[in-house]
Biotite code that builds the C-alpha atoms (Angstrom):
import biotite.structure as struc

atoms = struc.array([
    struc.Atom([0.000, 0.000, 0.000], chain_id="A", res_id=1, res_name="MET", atom_name="CA", element="C"),
    struc.Atom([2.900, 2.326, 0.578], chain_id="A", res_id=2, res_name="GLU", atom_name="CA", element="C"),
    struc.Atom([3.421, 2.651, -3.192], chain_id="A", res_id=3, res_name="ALA", atom_name="CA", element="C"),
    struc.Atom([0.044, 4.380, -3.358], chain_id="A", res_id=4, res_name="ASP", atom_name="CA", element="C"),
    struc.Atom([0.877, 6.862, -0.582], chain_id="A", res_id=5, res_name="VAL", atom_name="CA", element="C"),
    struc.Atom([2.644, 10.098, -1.419], chain_id="A", res_id=6, res_name="ASP", atom_name="CA", element="C"),
    struc.Atom([4.595, 11.770, 1.380], chain_id="A", res_id=7, res_name="ARG", atom_name="CA", element="C"),
    struc.Atom([4.469, 15.092, -0.484], chain_id="A", res_id=8, res_name="ASP", atom_name="CA", element="C"),
    struc.Atom([1.419, 16.877, 0.885], chain_id="A", res_id=9, res_name="GLN", atom_name="CA", element="C"),
    struc.Atom([1.157, 19.382, -1.975], chain_id="A", res_id=10, res_name="SER", atom_name="CA", element="C"),
    struc.Atom([-1.788, 18.434, -4.092], chain_id="A", res_id=11, res_name="GLY", atom_name="CA", element="C"),
    struc.Atom([-5.550, 18.486, -3.880], chain_id="A", res_id=12, res_name="PRO", atom_name="CA", element="C"),
    struc.Atom([-7.296, 20.296, -1.039], chain_id="A", res_id=13, res_name="THR", atom_name="CA", element="C"),
    struc.Atom([-9.415, 18.518, 1.574], chain_id="A", res_id=14, res_name="GLY", atom_name="CA", element="C"),
    struc.Atom([-12.608, 19.136, -0.404], chain_id="A", res_id=15, res_name="GLY", atom_name="CA", element="C"),
    struc.Atom([-11.034, 17.836, -3.593], chain_id="A", res_id=16, res_name="GLU", atom_name="CA", element="C"),
    struc.Atom([-9.857, 14.721, -1.752], chain_id="A", res_id=17, res_name="VAL", atom_name="CA", element="C"),
    struc.Atom([-13.389, 14.088, -0.479], chain_id="A", res_id=18, res_name="GLU", atom_name="CA", element="C"),
    struc.Atom([-14.775, 14.527, -3.995], chain_id="A", res_id=19, res_name="GLN", atom_name="CA", element="C"),
    struc.Atom([-12.163, 12.136, -5.412], chain_id="A", res_id=20, res_name="LYS", atom_name="CA", element="C"),
    struc.Atom([-12.956, 9.502, -2.764], chain_id="A", res_id=21, res_name="LEU", atom_name="CA", element="C"),
    struc.Atom([-16.678, 9.960, -3.367], chain_id="A", res_id=22, res_name="GLU", atom_name="CA", element="C"),
    struc.Atom([-16.042, 9.351, -7.058], chain_id="A", res_id=23, res_name="SER", atom_name="CA", element="C"),
    struc.Atom([-13.942, 6.269, -6.228], chain_id="A", res_id=24, res_name="VAL", atom_name="CA", element="C"),
    struc.Atom([-16.758, 5.003, -4.000], chain_id="A", res_id=25, res_name="TYR", atom_name="CA", element="C"),
    struc.Atom([-19.394, 5.500, -6.719], chain_id="A", res_id=26, res_name="ARG", atom_name="CA", element="C"),
    struc.Atom([-17.208, 3.811, -9.329], chain_id="A", res_id=27, res_name="GLU", atom_name="CA", element="C"),
    struc.Atom([-15.695, 0.984, -7.260], chain_id="A", res_id=28, res_name="HIS", atom_name="CA", element="C"),
    struc.Atom([-17.712, 0.605, -4.044], chain_id="A", res_id=29, res_name="GLY", atom_name="CA", element="C"),
    struc.Atom([-20.248, -2.030, -5.112], chain_id="A", res_id=30, res_name="ALA", atom_name="CA", element="C"),
    struc.Atom([-17.733, -4.067, -7.116], chain_id="A", res_id=31, res_name="ARG", atom_name="CA", element="C"),
    struc.Atom([-15.223, -3.892, -4.284], chain_id="A", res_id=32, res_name="LEU", atom_name="CA", element="C"),
    struc.Atom([-17.841, -5.052, -1.774], chain_id="A", res_id=33, res_name="TRP", atom_name="CA", element="C"),
    struc.Atom([-18.843, -7.991, -3.992], chain_id="A", res_id=34, res_name="ARG", atom_name="CA", element="C"),
    struc.Atom([-15.187, -8.928, -4.461], chain_id="A", res_id=35, res_name="SER", atom_name="CA", element="C"),
    struc.Atom([-14.497, -8.892, -0.732], chain_id="A", res_id=36, res_name="VAL", atom_name="CA", element="C"),
    struc.Atom([-17.732, -10.819, -0.120], chain_id="A", res_id=37, res_name="LEU", atom_name="CA", element="C"),
    struc.Atom([-16.807, -13.506, -2.645], chain_id="A", res_id=38, res_name="LEU", atom_name="CA", element="C"),
    struc.Atom([-13.270, -13.748, -1.299], chain_id="A", res_id=39, res_name="ALA", atom_name="CA", element="C"),
    struc.Atom([-14.048, -13.879, 2.407], chain_id="A", res_id=40, res_name="CYS", atom_name="CA", element="C"),
    struc.Atom([-17.558, -15.322, 2.486], chain_id="A", res_id=41, res_name="GLY", atom_name="CA", element="C"),
    struc.Atom([-19.051, -12.916, 4.999], chain_id="A", res_id=42, res_name="SER", atom_name="CA", element="C"),
    struc.Atom([-21.307, -9.972, 4.263], chain_id="A", res_id=43, res_name="GLY", atom_name="CA", element="C"),
    struc.Atom([-20.526, -8.534, 7.678], chain_id="A", res_id=44, res_name="GLU", atom_name="CA", element="C"),
    struc.Atom([-16.775, -8.678, 7.068], chain_id="A", res_id=45, res_name="VAL", atom_name="CA", element="C"),
    struc.Atom([-17.223, -7.204, 3.573], chain_id="A", res_id=46, res_name="ALA", atom_name="CA", element="C"),
    struc.Atom([-19.295, -4.333, 5.014], chain_id="A", res_id=47, res_name="ASP", atom_name="CA", element="C"),
    struc.Atom([-16.710, -3.602, 7.702], chain_id="A", res_id=48, res_name="ASP", atom_name="CA", element="C"),
    struc.Atom([-13.666, -3.933, 5.453], chain_id="A", res_id=49, res_name="ALA", atom_name="CA", element="C"),
    struc.Atom([-14.971, -1.679, 2.691], chain_id="A", res_id=50, res_name="VAL", atom_name="CA", element="C"),
    struc.Atom([-16.226, 0.965, 5.128], chain_id="A", res_id=51, res_name="ALA", atom_name="CA", element="C"),
    struc.Atom([-12.959, 0.936, 7.067], chain_id="A", res_id=52, res_name="GLU", atom_name="CA", element="C"),
    struc.Atom([-10.870, 1.117, 3.887], chain_id="A", res_id=53, res_name="ALA", atom_name="CA", element="C"),
    struc.Atom([-12.720, 4.230, 2.734], chain_id="A", res_id=54, res_name="PHE", atom_name="CA", element="C"),
    struc.Atom([-12.537, 5.756, 6.235], chain_id="A", res_id=55, res_name="ALA", atom_name="CA", element="C"),
    struc.Atom([-8.778, 5.209, 6.341], chain_id="A", res_id=56, res_name="GLN", atom_name="CA", element="C"),
    struc.Atom([-8.420, 6.650, 2.834], chain_id="A", res_id=57, res_name="ALA", atom_name="CA", element="C"),
    struc.Atom([-10.326, 9.736, 3.933], chain_id="A", res_id=58, res_name="LEU", atom_name="CA", element="C"),
    struc.Atom([-8.012, 10.144, 6.946], chain_id="A", res_id=59, res_name="ARG", atom_name="CA", element="C"),
    struc.Atom([-4.933, 9.796, 4.724], chain_id="A", res_id=60, res_name="ARG", atom_name="CA", element="C"),
    struc.Atom([-6.368, 12.407, 2.402], chain_id="A", res_id=61, res_name="GLY", atom_name="CA", element="C"),
    struc.Atom([-4.107, 13.878, -0.194], chain_id="A", res_id=62, res_name="ARG", atom_name="CA", element="C"),
    struc.Atom([-1.231, 11.564, 0.750], chain_id="A", res_id=63, res_name="ALA", atom_name="CA", element="C"),
    struc.Atom([-2.839, 8.923, -1.496], chain_id="A", res_id=64, res_name="LEU", atom_name="CA", element="C"),
    struc.Atom([-1.591, 9.040, -5.062], chain_id="A", res_id=65, res_name="ARG", atom_name="CA", element="C"),
    struc.Atom([-4.005, 6.391, -6.326], chain_id="A", res_id=66, res_name="ASP", atom_name="CA", element="C"),
    struc.Atom([-7.007, 6.251, -3.968], chain_id="A", res_id=67, res_name="PRO", atom_name="CA", element="C"),
    struc.Atom([-8.816, 3.484, -5.878], chain_id="A", res_id=68, res_name="ALA", atom_name="CA", element="C"),
    struc.Atom([-5.846, 1.108, -5.802], chain_id="A", res_id=69, res_name="ALA", atom_name="CA", element="C"),
    struc.Atom([-5.172, 1.942, -2.164], chain_id="A", res_id=70, res_name="TRP", atom_name="CA", element="C"),
    struc.Atom([-8.783, 1.331, -1.105], chain_id="A", res_id=71, res_name="VAL", atom_name="CA", element="C"),
    struc.Atom([-8.915, -2.049, -2.908], chain_id="A", res_id=72, res_name="TRP", atom_name="CA", element="C"),
    struc.Atom([-5.710, -3.213, -1.244], chain_id="A", res_id=73, res_name="ARG", atom_name="CA", element="C"),
    struc.Atom([-6.748, -1.902, 2.145], chain_id="A", res_id=74, res_name="ALA", atom_name="CA", element="C"),
    struc.Atom([-10.188, -3.553, 1.982], chain_id="A", res_id=75, res_name="ALA", atom_name="CA", element="C"),
    struc.Atom([-8.707, -6.977, 1.250], chain_id="A", res_id=76, res_name="PHE", atom_name="CA", element="C"),
    struc.Atom([-6.075, -6.630, 3.958], chain_id="A", res_id=77, res_name="ARG", atom_name="CA", element="C"),
    struc.Atom([-8.661, -5.450, 6.487], chain_id="A", res_id=78, res_name="ILE", atom_name="CA", element="C"),
    struc.Atom([-10.971, -8.355, 5.590], chain_id="A", res_id=79, res_name="ALA", atom_name="CA", element="C"),
    struc.Atom([-8.137, -10.882, 5.951], chain_id="A", res_id=80, res_name="ALA", atom_name="CA", element="C"),
    struc.Atom([-7.194, -9.399, 9.314], chain_id="A", res_id=81, res_name="GLY", atom_name="CA", element="C"),
    struc.Atom([-10.802, -9.443, 10.476], chain_id="A", res_id=82, res_name="GLU", atom_name="CA", element="C"),
    struc.Atom([-11.236, -13.088, 9.507], chain_id="A", res_id=83, res_name="LEU", atom_name="CA", element="C"),
    struc.Atom([-7.989, -14.003, 11.215], chain_id="A", res_id=84, res_name="LYS", atom_name="CA", element="C"),
    struc.Atom([-9.027, -12.151, 14.378], chain_id="A", res_id=85, res_name="ASP", atom_name="CA", element="C"),
    struc.Atom([-12.329, -13.989, 14.371], chain_id="A", res_id=86, res_name="ARG", atom_name="CA", element="C"),
    struc.Atom([-10.595, -17.322, 13.852], chain_id="A", res_id=87, res_name="GLY", atom_name="CA", element="C"),
    struc.Atom([-12.637, -17.832, 10.694], chain_id="A", res_id=88, res_name="ARG", atom_name="CA", element="C"),
    struc.Atom([-9.919, -17.872, 8.063], chain_id="A", res_id=89, res_name="MET", atom_name="CA", element="C"),
    struc.Atom([-11.421, -21.009, 6.536], chain_id="A", res_id=90, res_name="ARG", atom_name="CA", element="C"),
    struc.Atom([-15.075, -20.533, 7.471], chain_id="A", res_id=91, res_name="THR", atom_name="CA", element="C"),
    struc.Atom([-17.362, -19.315, 4.739], chain_id="A", res_id=92, res_name="PHE", atom_name="CA", element="C"),
    struc.Atom([-20.843, -17.961, 5.466], chain_id="A", res_id=93, res_name="GLN", atom_name="CA", element="C"),
    struc.Atom([-23.143, -20.934, 4.914], chain_id="A", res_id=94, res_name="ALA", atom_name="CA", element="C"),
    struc.Atom([-25.825, -19.142, 2.942], chain_id="A", res_id=95, res_name="ASP", atom_name="CA", element="C"),
    struc.Atom([-25.222, -16.599, 0.207], chain_id="A", res_id=96, res_name="PRO", atom_name="CA", element="C"),
    struc.Atom([-26.691, -13.141, 0.354], chain_id="A", res_id=97, res_name="VAL", atom_name="CA", element="C"),
    struc.Atom([-30.479, -13.340, 0.043], chain_id="A", res_id=98, res_name="ILE", atom_name="CA", element="C"),
    struc.Atom([-31.892, -12.463, -3.360], chain_id="A", res_id=99, res_name="GLY", atom_name="CA", element="C"),
    struc.Atom([-28.847, -13.369, -5.420], chain_id="A", res_id=100, res_name="MET", atom_name="CA", element="C"),
    struc.Atom([-29.428, -15.147, -8.746], chain_id="A", res_id=101, res_name="PRO", atom_name="CA", element="C"),
    struc.Atom([-28.874, -18.916, -9.024], chain_id="A", res_id=102, res_name="ASP", atom_name="CA", element="C"),
    struc.Atom([-25.563, -18.687, -10.949], chain_id="A", res_id=103, res_name="PRO", atom_name="CA", element="C"),
    struc.Atom([-24.195, -16.506, -8.139], chain_id="A", res_id=104, res_name="PHE", atom_name="CA", element="C"),
    struc.Atom([-25.364, -19.018, -5.539], chain_id="A", res_id=105, res_name="ILE", atom_name="CA", element="C"),
    struc.Atom([-23.656, -21.855, -7.426], chain_id="A", res_id=106, res_name="ASP", atom_name="CA", element="C"),
    struc.Atom([-20.439, -19.838, -7.615], chain_id="A", res_id=107, res_name="LEU", atom_name="CA", element="C"),
    struc.Atom([-20.792, -18.898, -3.938], chain_id="A", res_id=108, res_name="TRP", atom_name="CA", element="C"),
    struc.Atom([-21.022, -22.532, -2.908], chain_id="A", res_id=109, res_name="ARG", atom_name="CA", element="C"),
    struc.Atom([-18.075, -23.499, -5.106], chain_id="A", res_id=110, res_name="ALA", atom_name="CA", element="C"),
    struc.Atom([-15.921, -20.651, -3.763], chain_id="A", res_id=111, res_name="LEU", atom_name="CA", element="C"),
    struc.Atom([-16.788, -21.778, -0.229], chain_id="A", res_id=112, res_name="ALA", atom_name="CA", element="C"),
    struc.Atom([-14.833, -24.958, -0.890], chain_id="A", res_id=113, res_name="GLN", atom_name="CA", element="C"),
    struc.Atom([-11.602, -23.119, -1.765], chain_id="A", res_id=114, res_name="LEU", atom_name="CA", element="C"),
    struc.Atom([-8.930, -22.031, 0.695], chain_id="A", res_id=115, res_name="PRO", atom_name="CA", element="C"),
    struc.Atom([-8.963, -18.279, 1.477], chain_id="A", res_id=116, res_name="MET", atom_name="CA", element="C"),
    struc.Atom([-5.887, -17.361, -0.596], chain_id="A", res_id=117, res_name="LYS", atom_name="CA", element="C"),
    struc.Atom([-7.202, -19.251, -3.632], chain_id="A", res_id=118, res_name="GLN", atom_name="CA", element="C"),
    struc.Atom([-10.604, -17.549, -3.276], chain_id="A", res_id=119, res_name="ARG", atom_name="CA", element="C"),
    struc.Atom([-9.113, -14.090, -2.934], chain_id="A", res_id=120, res_name="ALA", atom_name="CA", element="C"),
    struc.Atom([-6.641, -14.644, -5.786], chain_id="A", res_id=121, res_name="SER", atom_name="CA", element="C"),
    struc.Atom([-9.192, -15.935, -8.285], chain_id="A", res_id=122, res_name="VAL", atom_name="CA", element="C"),
    struc.Atom([-11.768, -13.281, -7.377], chain_id="A", res_id=123, res_name="VAL", atom_name="CA", element="C"),
    struc.Atom([-9.212, -10.491, -7.812], chain_id="A", res_id=124, res_name="LEU", atom_name="CA", element="C"),
    struc.Atom([-7.874, -11.973, -11.059], chain_id="A", res_id=125, res_name="ALA", atom_name="CA", element="C"),
    struc.Atom([-11.107, -12.966, -12.759], chain_id="A", res_id=126, res_name="ASP", atom_name="CA", element="C"),
    struc.Atom([-13.699, -10.641, -11.262], chain_id="A", res_id=127, res_name="TYR", atom_name="CA", element="C"),
    struc.Atom([-11.701, -7.510, -10.480], chain_id="A", res_id=128, res_name="ALA", atom_name="CA", element="C"),
    struc.Atom([-9.296, -7.938, -13.420], chain_id="A", res_id=129, res_name="GLY", atom_name="CA", element="C"),
    struc.Atom([-6.122, -7.483, -11.403], chain_id="A", res_id=130, res_name="TRP", atom_name="CA", element="C"),
    struc.Atom([-2.677, -8.621, -12.519], chain_id="A", res_id=131, res_name="SER", atom_name="CA", element="C"),
    struc.Atom([-0.841, -11.226, -10.471], chain_id="A", res_id=132, res_name="HIS", atom_name="CA", element="C"),
    struc.Atom([1.558, -8.480, -9.290], chain_id="A", res_id=133, res_name="ARG", atom_name="CA", element="C"),
    struc.Atom([-1.351, -6.371, -7.991], chain_id="A", res_id=134, res_name="GLU", atom_name="CA", element="C"),
    struc.Atom([-2.866, -9.387, -6.243], chain_id="A", res_id=135, res_name="ILE", atom_name="CA", element="C"),
    struc.Atom([0.472, -10.306, -4.670], chain_id="A", res_id=136, res_name="ALA", atom_name="CA", element="C"),
    struc.Atom([0.860, -6.764, -3.354], chain_id="A", res_id=137, res_name="ASP", atom_name="CA", element="C"),
    struc.Atom([-2.670, -6.716, -1.938], chain_id="A", res_id=138, res_name="ALA", atom_name="CA", element="C"),
    struc.Atom([-2.433, -10.127, -0.284], chain_id="A", res_id=139, res_name="LEU", atom_name="CA", element="C"),
    struc.Atom([1.161, -9.833, 0.884], chain_id="A", res_id=140, res_name="GLY", atom_name="CA", element="C"),
    struc.Atom([2.219, -12.778, -1.261], chain_id="A", res_id=141, res_name="SER", atom_name="CA", element="C"),
    struc.Atom([4.582, -13.473, -4.148], chain_id="A", res_id=142, res_name="SER", atom_name="CA", element="C"),
    struc.Atom([3.614, -13.287, -7.810], chain_id="A", res_id=143, res_name="VAL", atom_name="CA", element="C"),
    struc.Atom([4.443, -16.957, -8.309], chain_id="A", res_id=144, res_name="SER", atom_name="CA", element="C"),
    struc.Atom([2.299, -18.001, -5.320], chain_id="A", res_id=145, res_name="ALA", atom_name="CA", element="C"),
    struc.Atom([-0.611, -15.974, -6.712], chain_id="A", res_id=146, res_name="VAL", atom_name="CA", element="C"),
    struc.Atom([-0.195, -17.716, -10.070], chain_id="A", res_id=147, res_name="GLY", atom_name="CA", element="C"),
    struc.Atom([-0.417, -21.091, -8.350], chain_id="A", res_id=148, res_name="VAL", atom_name="CA", element="C"),
    struc.Atom([-3.447, -20.004, -6.297], chain_id="A", res_id=149, res_name="HIS", atom_name="CA", element="C"),
    struc.Atom([-5.281, -18.717, -9.370], chain_id="A", res_id=150, res_name="VAL", atom_name="CA", element="C"),
    struc.Atom([-4.492, -21.845, -11.397], chain_id="A", res_id=151, res_name="HIS", atom_name="CA", element="C"),
    struc.Atom([-5.594, -24.220, -8.650], chain_id="A", res_id=152, res_name="ARG", atom_name="CA", element="C"),
    struc.Atom([-8.711, -22.192, -7.899], chain_id="A", res_id=153, res_name="ALA", atom_name="CA", element="C"),
    struc.Atom([-9.777, -22.128, -11.555], chain_id="A", res_id=154, res_name="ARG", atom_name="CA", element="C"),
    struc.Atom([-9.211, -25.860, -11.901], chain_id="A", res_id=155, res_name="LYS", atom_name="CA", element="C"),
    struc.Atom([-11.180, -26.627, -8.743], chain_id="A", res_id=156, res_name="ARG", atom_name="CA", element="C"),
    struc.Atom([-14.009, -24.254, -9.730], chain_id="A", res_id=157, res_name="LEU", atom_name="CA", element="C"),
    struc.Atom([-14.247, -25.923, -13.145], chain_id="A", res_id=158, res_name="CYS", atom_name="CA", element="C"),
    struc.Atom([-14.492, -29.303, -11.423], chain_id="A", res_id=159, res_name="ASP", atom_name="CA", element="C"),
    struc.Atom([-17.100, -28.082, -8.955], chain_id="A", res_id=160, res_name="LEU", atom_name="CA", element="C"),
    struc.Atom([-19.200, -26.165, -11.453], chain_id="A", res_id=161, res_name="LEU", atom_name="CA", element="C"),
    struc.Atom([-18.947, -28.780, -14.197], chain_id="A", res_id=162, res_name="GLY", atom_name="CA", element="C"),
    struc.Atom([-17.396, -26.362, -16.693], chain_id="A", res_id=163, res_name="ASP", atom_name="CA", element="C"),
    struc.Atom([-15.706, -28.180, -19.553], chain_id="A", res_id=164, res_name="GLU", atom_name="CA", element="C"),
    struc.Atom([-13.936, -25.071, -20.947], chain_id="A", res_id=165, res_name="ASP", atom_name="CA", element="C"),
    struc.Atom([-10.531, -23.967, -19.616], chain_id="A", res_id=166, res_name="ASP", atom_name="CA", element="C"),
])
C-alpha cells in the first residue's frame, strides 16, 4: 500500500480529496464489496472492510496518489485481518446473500470450498481484473504463489461447477 501513498502533501485540497474519494466510492464501491464478499464469504466482514478502507483513505487524504488502488488493497487486507481475528480464516458464510441469482449461488457454494488465498486470488484476477503483481501486493504474497493459487482455484471451480472449458 505504501506505493500508493505520497509523502508530499502538496496536491488536492481537503474538499477535492473528499470529492475524489466519493467518485472512487461510486465507481468501485459495489464491485469492491462484492469482491471482498466472494473472497471472504461474509457480508458482515465485507461491510466492515470496505467501510474501514474508505474511512482510512479519507483520513490519509491527499497523501494517497491512487485512492482506488489503495482502497482495494486496504479492503482486502482489512478483511483478511478481520477473519484471522475472528478465527474464521477457513469458514465461509453458509448461505449466500439473500436475493442473489442462481448462478451466483452456485459460484458462492463453489468458492466456499476453496482455501482463502485461492478464493481471494481468483476473485481479484477474474472478477476484479487485477494482474498477479497487484494481487500479490494486496495479499502480501509473491507473484508466483498468486499464479499457483489462481491456477488451482480455476481448476477446482471448473471441477465443482462442471465447466468443460478452460
